[in-house]
N, C-alpha and C positions, 0 to 999 in steps of 0.2 A: 057601763061596767069598766072596772079597772082590771088589768092583767098584771100580776106581779110574778116574775119568773126568777127562780134561783138557778144559777148555772153550776154544773158539776158532771160527774160521771156516775152511772148506776153500778151497783154491785158492791159486795162486801169488801173487795180488795181496794176500793177507792174511799171507803168510809174514813173520815177524819183527816183526809189529805188537804193540802193547801188549795188545790184546784177545786175542792168540793165546798169551799167556804160559802158559796152562794146557796147551796142546798142547806147547809147547817143554819145559816141566818134565817132562811125562810121557815124552816122547821121550828126554830125558836120563836119567830113571830106568831106562827099559828098557835103554838102552845100558850103564848102570852095572852092572846086575845080571843080565842075560840072557846066555847063551852067544852068541858072535858069530853063529852060524848061526840064532839065534832072535830076532834084533833087527829082523826085517822085520814090517811091518804088513800085515794082510789086510783087503782091502775086503769087508766082510761086509754085503751089501745088505739082508738081512732085519733087520739091526739099524741100518741107515742109519749105519754107523760104520766106521772103521778100527779093528781090534782086534788084540791080541796077548795071549798067555798067559804067565804065570810060574808055575813050581812052586816055592813058597817053603818051604824047610825051616829053621825057626829052630833055634838052638843047643839050646834047650829047647822042646819042644812038637812037635805033629804037623805033617806036611806039609800045606800048604794051597794050593789053586789060586787064583791071582790073575788076574783078567781086567782088562786095560787097554783103555780105549776113548777114541777121539777122534770125537765125533759129527760127521757130515757134513750135518747138518740146518740149519746156520748157528746162530749164537749164540742168537738169540731163540726158537728151537724146540728147544733142546738136550734138553728134557725128554722129547720123543718118543723119541729114541734111547735115553736112559737107561731109560725105562719099558719099551721093547721088550726090552732086555737083562735087566732085573730080572725081568720077568714070565716070560721064557723059562727062565731059570736059577733062578727062585724065590729071588732074593736079597732079603733084608729091607733096608729103608731104613737100618737101623743098620750094615749092612755095605757101604754105599755111601760112597765118599770122593770129593769133588769138589774139584779144584784149579783156580783161576782168578785173573785179575787183579782188583785192588781199588783203586778210585780213592780210597777213604777212608783208606788206609794209606800212609805214606811209602814212597818208592821203596826197594826192597831189604828191606823188612820182611816177616815171615811171622807169621800168626796162624792157629792151629788152633782150631776150636770145633765144638760139636755143636748143630745146630738154630738157630733164631732167624730173624729177618726177612731178606729178600733185599737190603735196603738199596739198592734201585734197580738191582741187577744183573739184567738181563733174562734171562740164561742161568739164573741161580739161580731166578728167578721161574718160568720155564718148567718147571724140574725140580720145584719145589714143586707146581705146578698138575697135572702129569702123575702124580706119585707120590701126590698128595693128602696130603702131610705135609711138614713142615719138618725131620723127624727124620733127618737124614743129616749126615755129617761134611763140614766145609769146610776146605780148606787155602788161605787167602787170601794172595796175594802182592801187596804194595803196588806201585802204579805212580804214586802221587801225583796231584796235581791240576794242570791247566794254570794259568798266571797268570790272575788275574781271577776265580777260582772259590773257593768255600768249601764246607765241609760244614755243612749246616743241623742243627737240633736233632733231626731225624728220621733223621740219619745218611746223608742223600742229598745228593749234590753238586748245587749250584745256581749259577747265574750271579751274580757280584757286579756285573758291568758288561757292557753290550752291546758295549763297545769292548774286546773281548778278542781274543787271537790264536787265531782259530778257536773252535769250540765243543767240548763234551764228546765228541760223536760223532767229530769230526775228530781229536781228541786220542787216543782209544782206538784208532782205526784208523790212527794214525801210528806211526812207528818210534821207538825210543828214541834220545835224543840222546847225544852223545859223553860228556857228564859223568855220565850215568846207567848206561852200559853195564857198568862194573865192578860196580856194586851189583846190577844185574840178573843178571849171571853168578853172583854169590854167592848170591842168593836162590834161583836155580834149583838150585844145588848143595845148599843148605840144605833145600829142599823134598824133594829126592831122599833126603837123609839122614834126614829126618823120616819119610818113608814106610818106610825101612829099619827105624828104631827102632820105629815103630808095629807093623810086622809081626813084629819080633823079640820085642818086649815087649808094649806096649800103647799106646793113644793118649794116655793120661794122661802116660806117660813122654815121649812125643814133645812134648806141649804144654809140660811142665815144662822141657824142654831147649831147645826151638827157638822157642817163642813170643817174639817181640820184646817187650822190656820197655817 
């Protein structure tokens, strides 16, 4: 079984925000590939998540069950929900794919990678803490940085100036501006296609085709 998790915050006040890009991408993927009558999400309290299942039959290969999850634990405690699901279904970390917003990538870009540091993303930090490993797959969708910020040598966004338009937290909890919306729509579609190719072939094929150069 594969577990694909979109990261975000539950509740209407967070809908459409940059930090909920993982939720949005996963919802798009489900609508793209599930029968219409199976595109609803179930509130599964024992997993503290909204979940949905896909039965994926690749052109070549065996049928596999894919569990999609949107944690309802809020971003900074995402790992609790992920670990509850992984422990219940005995899913190894190598079969867990996490998709989320990334400040360190330009708006509209996609990077797929296995393992590594959280680079300041608190949702990923929480998952690493609860799974006790960094060995899971990440589908990182770029949201860029607000004006007045930069990426430091450790890969974490920092203030360049105190006289900036809001701070990082305000930025990630804000909605996309008009000039970014087309790029965001495209990266959501690209992420869905990357999931498809990874399930049809493998993750290396998805990286080679969809990783932004």
